[in-house]
C-alpha positions as a LaTeX table, in Angstrom:
\begin{tabular}{lrrr}
\hline
Residue & $x$ (\AA) & $y$ (\AA) & $z$ (\AA) \\
\hline
Met1 & $-2.83$ & $-31.66$ & $-72.92$ \\
Ser2 & $-4.94$ & $-32.76$ & $-75.87$ \\
Ser3 & $-7.97$ & $-31.27$ & $-77.44$ \\
Ala4 & $-8.56$ & $-34.50$ & $-79.38$ \\
Leu5 & $-8.89$ & $-36.87$ & $-76.39$ \\
Pro6 & $-11.08$ & $-35.66$ & $-73.53$ \\
Ala7 & $-9.22$ & $-37.95$ & $-71.08$ \\
Tyr8 & $-6.08$ & $-35.92$ & $-71.68$ \\
Ser9 & $-7.62$ & $-32.42$ & $-71.65$ \\
Gln10 & $-5.90$ & $-31.61$ & $-68.36$ \\
Pro11 & $-2.08$ & $-31.57$ & $-67.82$ \\
Thr12 & $-0.88$ & $-35.10$ & $-67.29$ \\
Ser13 & 2.32 & $-36.15$ & $-65.44$ \\
Ile14 & 4.32 & $-39.10$ & $-66.57$ \\
Gln15 & 6.39 & $-40.80$ & $-63.86$ \\
Leu16 & 8.98 & $-43.24$ & $-64.83$ \\
Pro17 & 9.11 & $-46.31$ & $-62.53$ \\
Gln18 & 12.15 & $-46.34$ & $-60.15$ \\
Met19 & 13.78 & $-49.52$ & $-61.39$ \\
Glu20 & 17.17 & $-50.82$ & $-62.04$ \\
Asp21 & 15.98 & $-51.90$ & $-65.49$ \\
Leu22 & 18.71 & $-50.61$ & $-67.93$ \\
Arg23 & 16.10 & $-50.09$ & $-70.62$ \\
Ile24 & 14.43 & $-47.50$ & $-68.47$ \\
Leu25 & 17.63 & $-45.98$ & $-67.15$ \\
Thr26 & 19.16 & $-45.56$ & $-70.65$ \\
His27 & 16.11 & $-43.86$ & $-72.08$ \\
Gln28 & 15.26 & $-41.69$ & $-69.12$ \\
Pro29 & 17.30 & $-38.64$ & $-70.34$ \\
Gln30 & 15.63 & $-38.82$ & $-73.77$ \\
Leu31 & 12.13 & $-39.09$ & $-72.18$ \\
Ala32 & 12.83 & $-36.18$ & $-69.98$ \\
Glu33 & 14.09 & $-34.04$ & $-72.90$ \\
Phe34 & 11.01 & $-35.09$ & $-74.95$ \\
Ala35 & 8.67 & $-34.03$ & $-72.14$ \\
Gln36 & 10.53 & $-30.73$ & $-71.80$ \\
Ala37 & 10.12 & $-30.10$ & $-75.54$ \\
Ile38 & 6.34 & $-30.71$ & $-75.24$ \\
Arg39 & 6.14 & $-28.22$ & $-72.29$ \\
Glu40 & 8.15 & $-25.66$ & $-74.31$ \\
Arg41 & 6.17 & $-26.43$ & $-77.44$ \\
Arg42 & 9.35 & $-27.03$ & $-79.51$ \\
Gln43 & 10.89 & $-29.73$ & $-81.67$ \\
Pro44 & 12.58 & $-32.43$ & $-79.43$ \\
Ala45 & 16.37 & $-32.86$ & $-79.83$ \\
Cys46 & 15.84 & $-36.30$ & $-81.38$ \\
Thr47 & 13.31 & $-35.98$ & $-84.12$ \\
Val48 & 11.23 & $-38.63$ & $-86.04$ \\
Thr49 & 13.71 & $-38.18$ & $-88.91$ \\
Asp50 & 16.64 & $-39.02$ & $-86.59$ \\
Gly51 & 14.70 & $-42.10$ & $-85.34$ \\
Arg52 & 14.11 & $-43.31$ & $-88.89$ \\
Arg53 & 17.85 & $-42.92$ & $-89.68$ \\
Val54 & 18.76 & $-45.02$ & $-86.62$ \\
Leu55 & 16.25 & $-47.72$ & $-87.66$ \\
Lys56 & 17.77 & $-47.87$ & $-91.18$ \\
Val57 & 21.21 & $-48.37$ & $-89.73$ \\
Leu58 & 20.02 & $-51.06$ & $-87.36$ \\
Asp59 & 18.10 & $-52.83$ & $-90.12$ \\
Ala60 & 21.26 & $-52.77$ & $-92.32$ \\
Phe61 & 23.30 & $-54.12$ & $-89.43$ \\
Ile62 & 20.98 & $-57.08$ & $-89.09$ \\
Lys63 & 20.84 & $-57.72$ & $-92.81$ \\
Ser64 & 24.62 & $-57.53$ & $-93.05$ \\
Glu65 & 25.01 & $-60.01$ & $-90.15$ \\
Arg66 & 22.59 & $-62.42$ & $-91.88$ \\
Thr67 & 24.12 & $-62.16$ & $-95.39$ \\
Gly68 & 27.71 & $-61.77$ & $-94.33$ \\
Gly69 & 28.15 & $-58.79$ & $-96.60$ \\
Pro70 & 28.01 & $-55.03$ & $-96.70$ \\
Val71 & 24.61 & $-53.31$ & $-97.02$ \\
Arg72 & 23.99 & $-49.99$ & $-98.67$ \\
Ile73 & 21.90 & $-47.64$ & $-96.67$ \\
Ser74 & 19.73 & $-45.30$ & $-98.73$ \\
\hline
\end{tabular}
């Protein structure tokens, strides 16, 4: 529910499509945990900080592949 957006002032259900798409299947547990955290008004298991760390590692991986050398992650 949102007090900022009138369209979402009532509880909203998000249903994942029933597909064989691996992108959906691999993220389904994370999305379910995120939704549960919202319902319980708590921090999700994977935080924004965790996501940023993962992106730094992935960016370093790509840079290392391109340059052929090690990359320091700060």
